[in-house]
N, C-alpha and C positions, 0 to 999 in steps of 0.2 A: 803241739807247736811244731813248726818246721822252718827251715831256711827259705825265706822268700826271695832274698836278693843278696848278692855279694858285690862289693865295690872295692876298687883299688885306685889309689891316687899316686902315680909314679913321681909326679912333681908336686911338692907341697904348695897348696893354695890354688892349684889349677883344677879345672873340672876333671873328674876321674872317668874310669871305665867300668862298665858292668861285667861281671864274670859269671861263668856257670860252675867253675870249680876253682878252689884256692887251696894252696898248701900253707898252713898256719904254723908258725914256730914262735920262739920267744920274742922275735921282732915283729910279730903280727903277720899280716899277709905278705908273702914273698913279693918283693918288688915295690912295696908301698913306701912312698915318700923317700926315695933314695937320692933325689935331686931337689935342691931348694934355690930360692932367689936371694941374692945378696946385692946391696947397693954399692955405689962406688967406694964407700968406706969399709966394705966388708961386713956390713951388718945385715942380719936377716930381714927380709922383706916379705910380708904376707898380705893376703887379701883384706885383712882388717884395715889396712891403710891404703891399699892399692887394689880396689875391687876389680879393676880391669883384668887382673890375673885369672879371675874366675871365667873369663871369656876364652881362655886358651885351654885346649883339651889335651890331657896327657894320657898316653897309653904305653904299653910295653910292646916293642917290635918283636919279630920272630927271633932276633938275636938276643933277646932279653934286655936290650937297652931301651931307656925311655925315649919316647917320641912326642913331639908337640905338634898338634894339628897335622899329624901324619909324617912329619919331618924329623930326622935325627936331632936329639936335643942340643947337640953342639953345632948344628948348621947355622950359617950366617943369618939366614932369614928368620930363624927362631930367635937368635940373639936380638935382632932388630925388633921383633914383636914383643919380646920381654922388655926391651928398653922403652917402647911406647907404653906398655902397661904399667911399668914399675919405676920409670924415670931414667934419665940419662945416666949411663954408667952401670945400670943394673945388669946382672949376668947370672947365669945358671951355674951352680956348683954342686958337685956330687958329694954327698955325705950320708953314710948309713949308720951312724952312731945312734944310741938310744935317745939322745937329746932331740932328735929330729921330730919326735912326737910332742904335741902340745902337753899331753898328760901321760897317757898309757898307750900301748901299741894297738889296741882295738877299741873302736867305738861301735856299740851295738844299739840299734833302735828297734822298736816294736811297732807293729801295725796298729795296735790299740792306742798307744800314745800319739802316733802320727795322726790317726783319725780324730782323736780328741782335740788336737791342736788345729787340724784342718789345713795343713800346708803341704806343698810338694816335699816329699821326704828327702829330696836331694839337698834342700837347704840345711839339713842336719849333718850332711857329709858322713853318713855311716859307712862302716866296713861291712857290717852284716845287718840285714833287716830280718827280724823274726816275725813270721806270720802266725795267725791263730792265737794271738794274745788278747785277753779280755781287758778292755779299758786301760787303766793306769796301773795295772798290777806290777809293771816293771819297777815301780817305786818301792816295792817290797823286796827287791832282789839284791841290793847291795849286801855284801857279806856271804852271799850264796855262790854256788858254782853251777855252770851249765855244761852239759854234754852236748856238743854240737858236731854232728857227724863223728869223725874219729878224734876230735879235739875236746879237751876239757878247759873251760874258760872260767876264771874267777872274776866276779863282778865286784869292783872296788867301790864305785860311787856313781851317783848321778852327775852328768856333765853340766857344768855351768856354761851357759851359752853366751855368745858374743854377737857383734854387729854383722858377722858374715851371714847369719840366718836371715838378715833383712833383704838380701839381694836375690832377685829372681834368677835361677840358674840358667835360663835361656836368654832373657833380655837384659839382665843386670840392672833392671830398674829397682830402685830401693823402696822398700815399704817398712818404715820404722815401727809400724804397728805390730809387726810380727814379733819383734823382740819385746815390745811393751807387753804383749799378751803372755809371752813366756815368763816374764818377770812377775806380772800380776796374777796369773792363773796357775803357774807351775813353779813358783818360787825361784824363777830364773834358771831352772834345771830341767833338762829333758834328754833322754837317751843315757847310755851307760858306759862309763870308762872301765875297761876290762884289761886283764893281763892273762897270758897263756900259762896254764898249769901243765897240760900235756899237749904236745904237738900232734898234728894230724891233718888229713885232707878233709875238706868240707865241700860238699856239692849242693847246689840249689835243689831243694826238695828233701834234703836230709832231715831226720827228726831232731828236735831239740827237747832235751829233758832237764828240768830243774832238779838238781840233786839236793839231798838232805844237807842241812847246815852242818 
């Protein structure tokens, strides 16, 4: 098995960026989800209720600061775009506490499960895609550990999926059948919620080893 893809999402609920190398620590991939969207009342807003956020692309600039569609995240035009996507008064807020993750700091998907579901893997919003995995063997991994490059990752559980999987990552057209299939054929769960046991650098192409329980 090997690291097929690495992904970072500097702004929660926006489209992310592919990486060739990532430093992984207790907070997951460095720079992941350090900014989020709040509404006018200061409440968190995600693409579950405002799918238009998925149409904005977040990256990290050369200065290490998030950018949205290539512009600094605090720029006026970015604020206007966020307002159109998430409602009047919505704004971007920096927060890098552990609660910024829906569950755990890393989401790992496998090519075997992606192929079995037959969808664009970006719908699952993984941080790491592991290649060379046979079928649905990922379902046997919770409670085990993975050595991925220099890092050691603990697999906690399969991720329960939500409505965000139903949106095409390019067109934002919704297909409710995607989530229906996940519920009916995969018990509503696919990909793996994980936490970091040992920090380290991970590079696309690095070997992945399933460690003894």
